[in-house]
Structure formats: C-alpha cells, structure tokens
C-alpha positions as CSV (number, residue, x, y, z in Angstrom):
1,X,11.0,-13.7,4.1
2,X,14.0,-15.7,3.0
3,X,12.8,-15.7,-0.6
4,X,12.6,-11.9,-0.3
5,X,16.2,-11.8,0.7
6,X,17.2,-14.2,-2.1
7,X,15.5,-12.0,-4.6
8,X,17.3,-8.9,-3.3
9,X,20.6,-10.8,-3.5
10,X,19.9,-11.6,-7.1
11,X,19.1,-7.9,-7.9
12,X,22.3,-6.9,-6.1
13,X,24.4,-9.3,-8.2
14,X,22.9,-8.1,-11.4
15,X,23.5,-4.5,-10.5
16,X,27.2,-5.2,-9.5
17,X,27.7,-7.1,-12.8
18,X,26.3,-4.3,-14.9
19,X,23.3,-6.3,-16.1
20,X,20.8,-3.8,-14.8
21,X,21.1,0.0,-14.1
22,X,21.1,1.6,-10.7
23,X,17.6,3.0,-11.4
24,X,16.3,-0.5,-12.2
25,X,17.9,-1.9,-9.0
26,X,16.3,0.9,-7.0
27,X,12.8,-0.3,-7.9
28,X,13.5,-3.6,-6.1
29,X,15.2,-2.2,-3.0
30,X,14.1,0.0,-0.1
31,X,15.6,3.5,0.0
32,X,17.9,2.5,2.9
33,X,19.2,-0.6,1.1
34,X,19.8,1.2,-2.2
35,X,21.8,4.0,-0.5
36,X,23.8,1.5,1.5
37,X,24.9,-0.5,-1.6
38,X,25.3,2.6,-3.7
39,X,27.8,3.9,-1.0
40,X,29.6,0.5,-1.0
41,X,30.1,0.6,-4.8
42,X,31.0,4.2,-4.8
43,X,33.7,3.8,-2.2
44,X,35.1,0.8,-4.0
45,X,35.2,2.6,-7.4
46,X,37.1,5.5,-5.8
47,X,39.8,3.2,-4.3
48,X,43.1,3.4,-6.1
49,X,45.0,0.1,-6.2
50,X,48.6,-0.6,-5.5
51,X,51.1,-0.1,-8.4
52,X,51.8,-3.9,-8.4
53,X,48.0,-4.3,-9.2
54,X,47.6,-7.4,-7.0
55,X,44.5,-8.4,-5.0
56,X,43.2,-11.3,-3.1
57,X,40.7,-13.5,-4.9
58,X,37.6,-13.0,-2.7
59,X,36.5,-16.6,-3.2
60,X,39.9,-17.8,-2.1
61,X,39.7,-15.6,1.0
62,X,36.3,-16.9,1.9
63,X,36.9,-20.6,1.3
64,X,40.5,-21.2,2.3
65,X,41.5,-21.9,5.9
66,X,45.1,-21.1,5.0
67,X,46.7,-17.9,3.7
68,X,44.8,-16.5,0.7
69,X,46.4,-17.0,-2.7
70,X,47.6,-13.9,-4.5
71,X,46.9,-13.5,-8.2
72,X,47.4,-10.9,-10.8
73,X,44.7,-8.3,-11.4
74,X,43.1,-8.9,-14.7
75,X,40.8,-5.9,-14.8
76,X,40.0,-3.0,-12.4
77,X,36.3,-3.5,-13.2
78,X,36.5,-7.1,-11.9
79,X,38.4,-5.9,-8.8
80,X,35.6,-3.4,-8.1
81,X,33.0,-6.0,-8.5
82,X,34.9,-8.6,-6.4
83,X,35.5,-6.1,-3.6
84,X,31.9,-5.0,-3.6
85,X,30.7,-8.6,-3.5
86,X,33.0,-9.3,-0.5
87,X,31.6,-6.3,1.3
88,X,28.1,-7.2,0.4
89,X,28.6,-10.8,1.6
90,X,29.9,-9.7,5.0
91,X,27.2,-7.0,5.4
92,X,24.5,-9.3,4.3
93,X,25.5,-12.4,6.3
94,X,26.4,-10.7,9.5
95,X,23.8,-7.9,9.6
96,X,21.0,-8.6,7.2
97,X,18.8,-10.6,9.6
98,X,18.9,-8.0,12.3
99,X,19.3,-4.7,10.4
100,X,17.3,-5.1,7.2
101,X,14.0,-3.2,7.2
102,X,10.8,-4.8,6.1
103,X,8.4,-2.1,4.8
104,X,4.9,-1.9,3.4
105,X,3.3,1.1,1.9
106,X,-0.1,2.1,0.5
107,X,-1.0,4.5,-2.2
108,X,-3.7,7.2,-2.1
109,X,-7.1,5.5,-1.6
110,X,-5.5,2.1,-1.1
111,X,-5.7,-0.3,1.9
112,X,-3.6,-3.4,2.4
113,X,-3.8,-6.5,4.7
114,X,-0.4,-7.6,6.1
115,X,0.5,-10.7,8.2
116,X,3.1,-10.1,10.8
117,X,6.0,-12.3,11.9
118,X,4.4,-14.0,14.9
119,X,2.0,-15.7,12.5
120,X,-1.1,-14.5,14.4
121,X,-1.1,-10.7,14.3
122,X,-2.3,-8.8,11.2
123,X,-2.5,-5.2,10.0
124,X,-4.9,-3.5,7.7
125,X,-2.9,-0.4,6.5
126,X,-5.0,2.6,5.6
127,X,-4.5,4.9,2.6
128,X,-1.2,6.7,2.1
129,X,0.4,5.0,5.2
130,X,3.6,3.0,5.9
131,X,4.5,0.3,8.4
132,X,8.0,-1.1,8.9
133,X,10.0,-3.3,11.2
134,X,13.3,-5.1,11.6
135,X,13.6,-8.8,12.5
136,X,15.6,-7.7,15.6
137,X,12.3,-6.0,16.7
138,X,10.7,-9.5,17.0
139,X,13.0,-11.4,19.3
140,X,13.0,-12.5,23.0
141,X,9.2,-11.9,23.3
142,X,9.4,-8.4,21.9
143,X,7.1,-7.3,19.0
144,X,7.6,-3.7,17.7
145,X,6.5,-2.0,14.5
146,X,6.8,1.6,13.2
147,X,3.8,3.4,11.7
148,X,3.3,6.5,9.6
149,X,-0.3,7.2,8.9
150,X,-3.1,4.9,10.1
151,X,-3.6,1.2,10.6
152,X,-6.1,-1.3,12.1
153,X,-4.2,-4.0,14.0
154,X,-5.3,-7.4,15.5
155,X,-3.0,-8.9,18.1
156,X,-4.7,-12.1,19.4
157,X,-1.5,-13.6,20.9
158,X,-0.6,-12.4,24.4
159,X,2.7,-10.6,24.9
160,X,4.1,-7.2,24.4
161,X,3.3,-5.4,21.2
162,X,4.4,-1.7,20.5
163,X,3.3,0.5,17.7
164,X,5.8,3.4,17.4
165,X,4.9,6.6,15.6
166,X,6.5,10.1,15.4
167,X,3.9,11.4,17.8
168,X,4.0,8.6,20.4
169,X,3.7,4.9,21.1
170,X,0.6,2.6,21.6
171,X,1.3,-0.6,23.6
172,X,-1.1,-3.5,23.8
173,X,-1.8,-7.0,25.2
174,X,-4.0,-9.2,23.0
175,X,-6.4,-6.7,21.4
176,X,-7.9,-5.1,18.3
177,X,-7.2,-1.4,17.8
178,X,-6.5,1.5,15.5
179,X,-3.6,3.9,15.6
180,X,-3.7,7.0,13.5
181,X,-0.7,9.3,13.5
182,X,-0.5,12.7,11.8
183,X,1.7,15.7,12.5
184,X,1.2,16.8,16.1
185,X,-1.7,14.4,16.7
186,X,-2.2,10.7,17.7
187,X,-5.5,8.9,17.7
188,X,-6.0,5.6,19.5
189,X,-9.1,3.5,19.2
190,X,-9.6,0.2,21.1
191,X,-12.0,-2.4,19.7
192,X,-11.1,-5.2,22.0
193,X,-8.8,-5.7,25.1
194,X,-6.9,-2.8,26.4
195,X,-4.3,-0.4,25.1
196,X,-1.9,2.2,26.6
197,X,-1.2,5.2,24.4
198,X,1.8,7.4,25.3
199,X,2.5,10.7,23.5
200,X,6.1,11.7,22.6
201,X,6.2,13.9,25.6
202,X,5.2,10.9,27.8
203,X,1.6,11.8,28.5
204,X,-0.3,8.5,28.8
205,X,-3.9,7.3,28.6
206,X,-5.3,3.8,28.9
207,X,-8.3,2.7,26.8
208,X,-10.6,-0.3,27.1
209,X,-12.9,-1.9,24.5
210,X,-15.2,0.7,23.0
211,X,-13.1,3.7,24.0
212,X,-11.0,6.1,21.9
213,X,-9.0,9.2,22.5
214,X,-7.2,11.8,20.5
215,X,-3.9,13.5,21.5
216,X,-4.1,17.0,20.1
217,X,-2.6,20.4,21.0
218,X,-0.6,18.8,23.9
219,X,-3.4,16.9,25.7
220,X,-5.3,13.7,25.5
221,X,-9.0,14.5,24.8
222,X,-11.7,13.0,27.0
223,X,-12.4,9.4,26.1
224,X,-15.2,8.8,23.6
225,X,-17.4,5.7,23.6
226,X,-18.5,3.7,20.5
227,X,-20.2,0.4,19.8
228,X,-19.0,-0.8,16.4
229,X,-16.9,-3.9,15.9
230,X,-14.6,-2.7,13.1
231,X,-13.5,0.7,11.7
232,X,-15.8,1.9,8.9
233,X,-12.8,3.1,6.8
234,X,-11.9,-0.6,6.1
235,X,-15.1,-0.7,4.0
236,X,-17.0,2.2,2.4
237,X,-17.0,5.2,4.7
238,X,-14.7,7.3,7.0
239,X,-16.5,8.5,10.1
240,X,-15.5,11.5,12.3
241,X,-16.7,12.2,15.8
242,X,-15.8,15.7,16.9
243,X,-12.6,15.4,15.0
244,X,-10.2,18.4,14.5
245,X,-10.3,19.7,10.9
246,X,-6.6,18.9,10.7
247,X,-7.4,15.2,11.0
248,X,-10.3,15.5,8.5
249,X,-8.1,17.2,5.9
250,X,-5.4,14.6,6.4
251,X,-8.0,11.8,5.7
252,X,-9.1,13.6,2.5
253,X,-5.5,14.0,1.3
254,X,-4.6,10.4,2.0
255,X,-7.8,8.9,0.5
256,X,-8.1,11.0,-2.6
257,X,-4.5,12.1,-3.2
258,X,-5.2,15.8,-2.9
259,X,-2.9,18.7,-2.4
260,X,-4.7,21.0,0.1
261,X,-4.1,24.7,0.5
262,X,-5.6,25.7,3.8
263,X,-4.8,29.4,3.9
264,X,-5.7,30.9,7.3
265,X,-8.3,28.2,8.1
266,X,-8.5,27.2,11.8
267,X,-7.4,23.5,11.9
268,X,-8.6,23.1,15.5
269,X,-12.3,23.4,14.4
270,X,-14.3,20.2,14.9
271,X,-16.3,18.1,12.5
272,X,-18.7,15.2,13.1
273,X,-20.0,13.1,10.2
274,X,-19.4,10.4,7.7
275,X,-18.0,10.7,4.2
276,X,-17.7,8.1,1.4
277,X,-14.3,6.7,0.3
278,X,-15.1,6.8,-3.4
279,X,-16.9,10.1,-4.0
280,X,-14.8,13.2,-3.6
281,X,-17.5,15.6,-4.7
282,X,-19.9,14.3,-2.2
283,X,-17.3,14.3,0.6
284,X,-16.4,17.9,0.0
285,X,-20.1,18.9,0.1
286,X,-20.6,17.1,3.4
287,X,-17.6,18.6,5.2
288,X,-17.0,22.2,4.3
289,X,-20.4,23.9,3.9
290,X,-21.4,22.7,7.4
291,X,-18.3,24.5,8.8
292,X,-18.8,27.7,6.8
293,X,-15.7,27.0,4.7
294,X,-15.5,27.8,1.0
295,X,-13.7,25.3,-1.2
296,X,-12.4,25.2,-4.8
297,X,-10.9,22.1,-6.5
298,X,-8.5,22.7,-9.4
299,X,-6.2,20.1,-10.9
300,X,-6.3,17.9,-7.8
301,X,-5.5,20.8,-5.5
302,X,-8.2,21.8,-3.0
303,X,-8.2,25.5,-2.0
304,X,-10.0,26.4,1.3
305,X,-11.0,29.8,2.6
306,X,-13.4,31.4,5.0
C-alpha cells in the first residue's frame, strides 16, 4: 500500500508543477482525492498576497527549529505551488493513513479477486460492483469494508468482520459468504461458518452454513437451503432460486452492461433458473418467456412489457 501512496504523491507533485493536466491527474486518483486536492489548489490560487509580496519558504518552515526565514517572492505561481505543497504535506502526513480510501471496482461482466489488509481474507468482487475501506477501519481488531453490488468473501481468521452496504450490514466470524446489495434489497448467503445480517432498519437474521435469505419489501424471506461449495457466478452461470425480478434484472444489467426499461412490470415477481454469463440472447430467452414478459433489445437497451 505504501507504493500506492508514493505513486499518488508523484502524481500530485506533477499536477502541482503543471507537468500534467487535471484530467490526467484524475485518472490516477479516486474521486474524493481529486476533489480534495482540487479544492486545495483552488483556494490557494484565489488567495491574494500581501502588498509586500513576502512569504515563508515552506522548506525552511518544515526543517528549521527556529523562526522561519523570510524571503522575497519570486513569482506568484511558485507561491501557489509552495503553499499547496505545504497543505498537501500536512494533509498527507497527518491524515493519509487514517482517512485515505482504498477502492476497487469492476466493469460490466468483470470479476476481480482482492486480498484484504489482514493478509488472510479475500474478496471476489462481482460484475459492476465496488468495495472500499479506510486503514482506520482495520485497527484494534476491527475489520470493516463497504460494498456496493455483490461479492463473495472468505474470512478464515477469527475476529470481527463487517460488510456495510446501503441496505444493511452483514457481520461474520471466520466464514465464507456472499453479500449482494441492490436498491431496497439485501441478499446474504453463508457457505461456511455463521453470519448475522442486519437491514438498515435493524431487522436481523442469522444464517449457518448452507443457508441464505433475502431482505426484500421490508422483511427477511424464509431461509433457503443449498448444498454447493461456491457461488456459480464466479464461474460460468448465475443461478436464481425464487428471486424477485428486481434482483434478476440487476444481475442482467451488471453482467451485460444493459440499460433496462421496465415500464409497468411487477418487479416482485419471482424467477427460478440458471443463466449463462456469456450469452445474452440465451439468458433473455430463459428468463422472460417463462414469466410471460415480452422483451426487445435495441442498442444495448432492453425494453420489457407485459
């Protein structure tokens, strides 16, 4: 992780020196980091110096134990750069370790394996999903990540581990499990050990190995039993067991990068079946005719009607 920070420091220095554009810098920084440093530079550039045009040399301020040496301002450009560097140094050194966000994202149809900070836990991030954490979330025995989308997670080391989503939190002790979050729904699947899933309105369910449950329309659905060792979406297929159509459509959009116009379709309808991850035409034929839904695909937009 230190190399990652060093790379970002180099990008920041090049940006401040005018060697690269803001757009180029943005490619190497997270949205939060880019906005933070853009604000720093903007505030510095808007500052109007004293009429005597004198500033403290930032290096003198940082290195000297005595009163800083005052020198004449050579150029306002250099003053802006120097002041921004001083601010960046203080922000970076005092807050970087605890506040900087580490983020991983996947594109449509992509999965990604990620090793976590404890050296033993891993994530396989599903398509069109995002996981993030701060180093401060991994201190004093605490382990905490934030998830948007879906992920399979292995936590072999004992201790607290929380997966936080917009729809609730899944807490575990030494286990293998899946968390899938979409708007107004949270799906928890336990492949080993035991998990506790809590919706954002504090409704809780505990799952053991071979059990899953979906929080949908304000309640945890009855537990479902299964006997497979790993989720099928890691390989070739995506399997649904009495899943709400809302969840099925989200999987289609995430895996194939579709825009889906649902019209007046009832998203609470249920679907059971398995679809391939690499054949959109076949997936559509499997899902919608069985539900009596007409579909039309145009320019990567899927139109549904009844």
